[in-house]
N, C-alpha and C positions, 0 to 999 in steps of 0.2 A: 520308662524303658522303651527300647525300639522294637519294631516288629521282628527284625532279624534275630533278636534274642530268643524268640519263641522256638526257632529252629535248633537252638543249642540246649534245649531242655529234654533230656533223654526219656523222661517218663511220658512226654506228650507225643513224640514222633510225628509232629505235624508236617504236612507237605504243602508246598506252594503250588496252587493250581493256576493262578494268574496274578500278576502284579509284582513280578520280581524286581522291577525298577522303583518300587514304592516302599521298600523295606526299611527305610530310615524314618518312617513315620513314628510318632510317639504314641504310646498307649497310656491312658490315664486310669482306666478302670475296665472291668469285665462285666458284660450284661448278657444274660440268656433270655431269649424271647421267642414266642411262637405267634406273635401278632403280625398281621399282614402289613400294617402301617404303625410301627412303634416310635415314629419320629418324636412325638410329644414327650416321651419318656427318656429321651437321649440328650446329652449336653455337649457331645463332641469328644473325639479322641478315645472312644471306647473300642474294645475288641468285642464284637457281637458273636454269640454262639447261638446256633439254631438247628433244630431237627427237621425243619421244612414242613411242620404240621400245617402251616398257613397256606401251602401251595396246593391249589386245586387244578392249575393249568399253567401253560407257558407264560401267559400274560401276567400272572401274579408275580413272577420273578422280577419283571420290570418295575412293578409297583413297589415291591419290597426293597429292592436295591436303591431305587431313586430316593426313598424315604431315608435310608441309611446315609447316602451321599449328601443329601440336603442337611442332615443333622451333623455332618462333620465327623462321622465314624471313621476310625483309622483302618479297620479291617473286619472281614467276616470269616468265621470258621464254621464249617457245616458238614453234615452227613445225614443221608436219608436211609434209615434202617429198612424201610419198606422196599425202596428201589435197589438198595445196596450200592448206590453210586450218587454222584452229584449231577443233577440234570444239566444238560448242555445249555438250556435257556438261561439258567442261573449264571453259568460261566460267562455266557455272552453279555448278559446284563452287567456283570461286574467289570468286564473289559470296557464296555461303553462308558461306564461311570468312573473308570479308573479306581475301582475299589479292590484292594488286594483280597484274594480268596484263598483260605487254607482248607485242606481236607483233614478231618479228624478221623483217626483210625477207629474202626468199628468197636474195638475192645477198650477204648479209652472213654471214660465217662466225662460228660461236660463238667461235673463236679470236680474231677481231677484237674481239668484244664483251669477252672476258676481258682482252685486252691494253689496251684503252682504259680499262676500269674500274680495273684494277690500277694503271695509270699515274696515274690521277686520285687513287686512294686513297693511293699513295705520296707524291704531291705534298702532299696534305692533311696526312698524318702528319708529313712533314718540316716543314711550316709550324707544326703544333702543337708539334713538338719544339723548333723555333726559339723559339717563344713561351715554352715552359717554361724553356729555358736562359736566355733573356733575363730572365725574371722571377726565376729563381734567382740570376742575376748581380746583379740589383738588390737582392735580399735580402742577399747577401753584402756588398754595398756599404753596407748599413745602412738600406735604405728600409723594412724591416719585412716582416711576413708578409701584409699585406693584398693585395699584388700577386699572391702565390701563391694565396691563397684566392679571388681574383677568377676565376682560371683554373679551379679545381676546382669552385667553386660549392656553395652550400647547406652550408657548413661554418663552424664557429666554434672558436676556440681560447680556453680559459678556464683560470683557476687553481682549485685546490680550494676557495678562499674565494669563488668565484663571480664574480671579476673577469674581464671580457672582455678578452683580450689582443689578439685580432685577429678581424676579421670583424664583421658587424652583430650587435647584441645578439639573442640567442635569446629565445624567449618567456618562459622562467623560469630565469635563470642559477642562482639558489640551489637550485632543485629538481634541475637537472642536476648541480650540484656535489655535492649530497647523494647522488644516485644513483651518481656516480663513486666517492665515498668508501665507500659501503656495498655495492656490487655484490659478490656472492660470487666472481665472476671477470670478467675483462675480455677482449675488448670486451663491452659489455652493452647490451641494448635497453631503452629506457624507454618502455613502451607509452603511458602517459598523455600523454607529450609527443611521441610519434611520432618519436623520435630515438634514435640509438645513440651511446655514448660509448666512446672509445678512449684508452688511455694514450699518452703521448709516449715515456716511457722504457721502457715494456713490461717492468715488473718489476725494472728496474735501480735504481729509487729508491723510497723510501717514497711512498705515494700523496699524503700531505699536502704533499710537497715537489715533486711532479710537476706538469706541465700536462696538460690533456686536450683531445681533439678531440671536438666534438659534431657529428654529421652527420645529416641528415634520412633517415628510413626505418629499416627493420629490417635490420641487417647480415646476418642469416641468409638474407635473400632476395636479396642482392646477387650479381651475377655475379663470377667470379674477378677480372676486370679492375678492377672498382671497389674490391674489397678490396685489391688490390695497389696501386692508386692511393692509398688511404688510408694504407697502410704507408709509401709513399714520402713522403707529406705529413708523417707523424709524424717521419720522419727529418730532414726539412727544419726542422720546428718545433724538434726537439731541438738542431739546430745553432744556431738563433737563441737558444734558452734558454741554451745553453752560452756563447754570446758575451756575453749580458747578465750571466751569473754571473761571467765572467772580468773584466768591466768593474768589478765591485765589489771586486776584490782589494785595492786601496789602502786600503779601509776597515779592514783589519787593522792597518795602521800607525797609523791615527787612534785606534782603541780601545786599542792598546798604549801610545800616548803618554798617553792619559787614565788608564790603569791605573797608569802609572809616575809620573804627576804631572809630566810633562815640559812645562812651560809654553811653552818656545820652540817645540817641535814643534806644540803645540796652536794657538799663534798663527799659525804657518805654515799650518796646516790651516784657518784661518779660524774657530776656535771661541772666540776670546777675546771676553769681554764678555757674550755671550748666555747665558741660563739653559738648562740641560739637565736631563733626567732620565736616569739610567743604568738599563739593564735587563740582567739576567744570566739566562741560560737554559741548561738541560741536558736531555738526553733520557734516558729509561730504556728501553734496548733500541732502540726505533725512535722517532724518526728519529736518524740519525747527526749529528755536529756540523755538517758542511757543509750537510746537508739542513735542519737546524734553523735555520741562518743564513738559508736561503732562506725558511723559514716566517716567521721574525721580520720579515724585510724586507718580506714581503707583508702581515702583519697589523698591524704597528705603524704609526701615522699619521705619514707623512713622516719616517722616521728619517734623521738626519744621517749616521750611519755604523753599519754592522752587520758585525762580524767575529768570527772564531773565535780565541780566545786560550786556550791550554792546555786544549783540548778543551771549552771553555765558550764560549757565544756571548755577546758583549757588544754592546749597542746604545746609542747616544746619541740621544735624541729631544728635539727642541726643546720646552721647557715652554710649553704653550699654555693653561694654566688649566683643562684638562679632567682627568677621572679616568682616567689612562693605565692603571692597574692594572685597573679595571673594563672598559675597552675591550679590553684584551688578553685578559682572561678570557672575555669574550663571544665574541671572534673565534676563540679557540682551542677553545672549547666546540663550535663548528660543525665543527671539524676532528677532534675527538676520535674520531668513528666510524672514521676512517681510520688510527688509530694501530696497529691490529692487535696489541693486547696490550702496546704500549709506553706511554710517557707523557712529559709535558713538565712540568718544574718551572721556574718563573719568579720572579725577585725584582725589585722595583721600588724605586728609591731616592727620596729626597727631591729637591727642586730644588736645583741647584748651578751655579755658574759655573765657568769654566775653572780658577782656582786651587784649587778644591775638588773637582774631578772625580775625583781619585784616591780620596778618601774616599767619594764617591758610588758609584764602581764597587765598592769594598769593601762598602759598605752593601748594594748590590744583590746581591752574591755571598752575603753572609750570609743575606739574605732568601731567595735561591734555595735555599740549603741547608736552610733551615727548610721551604720548600715541598716539597723532595724527601722529607721525612719523612712527609708526609701521603699517604693511600692513593688520593686522587683521580687519575684518568688525566691530568687537566690541573689544575694548581694554581698560582695566582699569589699571592704574598705581598708586601704593601707594606711600606715602611720602618717605619711606625708600629706594626707588629706585633712588631718586634724589641725585646728587652730592652735596658735602658739600657747595660749593660756591653758589649753587642755593638756599639752605636754608638761607645762609647769605644774599643774595640779597632780599629774601622774607621778611626779618625782617627790612630792611632799609626803612625809611620814603619815601613817593613818591617824595616830593620836592627835597630831597637830591639825590635820584637816577636820577631825571630829570636833575639837574644841573651838576652832574658828567658826564652824557652822553653828554649833550650839549657842555660842555667845551672841551671834547676830540674829539668828532666826527663831530660837526657842521662845523668846518673849512674844513674838508675833504668832507663832503656832498656838501658844496657850491662849492668847487673847481671841484668836479665831475660834478655838474650841469652845470657849465660854460664851462669846457674844455672836458667833457666826458672822463676823465682820468681813471676812475674805481679804484680810490685809496682805497676805503673802501673794495671792494672785494679782492683786492690784499693784503691788510693788514690782512684781516681775513684768507685768504688762507696761507699766510706766517706764521702766528701764529699757524695754524693747523698743519703745517709740522715742527714745532719747529725751525723756522728760517732758514730752508734749502733753499738756493737760487735755487739749481738745481731742487729739487722736486716741489718747488712753480712754477718755470718756466714751468715744464712739465704739471702740472695741469691746468695752465692758457694758455698753448700753446703760450708762450712768449719766447723771448731770455732772458738769465740770466741778461744781462746788463739792459734790460727794467725793470725787477723786481727790480734791485738795484736802478735804477733811481726813480721808484715810491716810494719805501720805504724811499729814501732820501727826496722826496717831503713831505711825511707824517711827517717826523721829522722836516723839515723846517717850515711847516704850524702849527705844534702843539708845537714846542719847546721841544719835548720829545726826549730822546735818547733810541732807541730800542735795543741797546746793553746792557742796564740795565734791570735786571729782574723786578724791581719795575714798570718800564714803560710798559714792556710787559704785566704784570699782569693787570695794569690799563686799557690798551686797550682791553685785553681779556674780562674783566668784563663789559666794556662799550658796546662792541659788543653783549654780552649776554643780556644786558639791552635793546638793540635795538630790540632783538627778543622776549622780555618778554611781560607780560600782559599789560604794559602801552601802547604799540603800537597796541593794539587790541587783547585781549586775546583769543577770539573765532576764529577770523580770517578766518574761513572756513576750518580749519583743517590743515593748513600748519605750519611747525615748524619755 
């Protein structure tokens, strides 16, 4: 409540002695004291009542009033029954320290003042609590965060990409987002913008996947009540974020249908006919798959579906004639400072319609695997960077690829398991050096005769002749299938 509200209480009949221009100050509580220096018992914004028992001379008024002003007291109400008046030195001290002073009528007990003010404060707080609960109810019912921010005031909710989720646009959203991502610890004061940033998840999520609150002022100067209020606001924002994340769960079924080439389910989902681009992404360390799903949903332009499939994030984005790979790279580069030693690898397919979305998803997955081999914290590889045989493999049905790989490589895997012969690794290295015995031996730190022996065992176990180009190509493709999406496309970022 405000000081001027005291003048409207008929039982009190308080009179302003000095401080008419300070009556908009807020009262938080009422304290009665007869100590000369009560500062250590005060927390600020109190209405102090005193009978001046502490006063033994004019100098005491300066000591008493200075202690109240230093403690942040809102006003003083006094009366001296012995003098029958308020001493002039007390009035002068209140003027010097800009502390409003009220005269309490002789027939009004301090207990009456306390009772009236406390009752008024309780009513005001009940009204505030009702408003908070009402706005929180409206939030739960889906009206959004703006209603809550209206009550708190001077706050904004943003994503790490700088998009304003709720509240009016702050002066520089991009700069606030950059400060949130790069701050050594949170909360963090941004002096250039005069604002402080707070995480919503408070360490429970990667910064690139979190939202944050930007509030005016330096949080280091805030009273405990305002810090507590911001923490409560963060909890409410987290609830809204979780609600929106849960609403995106059906997207997993859509991307699963695309990956499986299920035309019926795609038609049911409304994807028939329109052209789409498939995007595949994985994280290295941070962010985790569900967090990366949130990131892609934020940075991709109007994605139709974004879901986690086998620890890899798959997105389907309507083809709009723009360079989706370049846009994704630019958006993710802005988030890179918040990866904290992690990384993001992304693959982008060519344009495809519903009947060919399975091949597009495979193409994006292969491109993602290529991106994961590169050292950059954020790397996006487009479909045209893939070799021709990769595109061919992406279009082959899953069961055919599986049988082709099993028929050629399973005998070698079994032999390696029993004998520890390392035939698969030797074969792959030998093909990489175009069948050079010497170079293969050097790479594997073996004698040339050992390499010859192992390759002969490969031929004996598979019935293939590695002097023939056709058989070499078959083994090359089978080894590439072993590294492909069928074996775990997200994989943790390894090629």
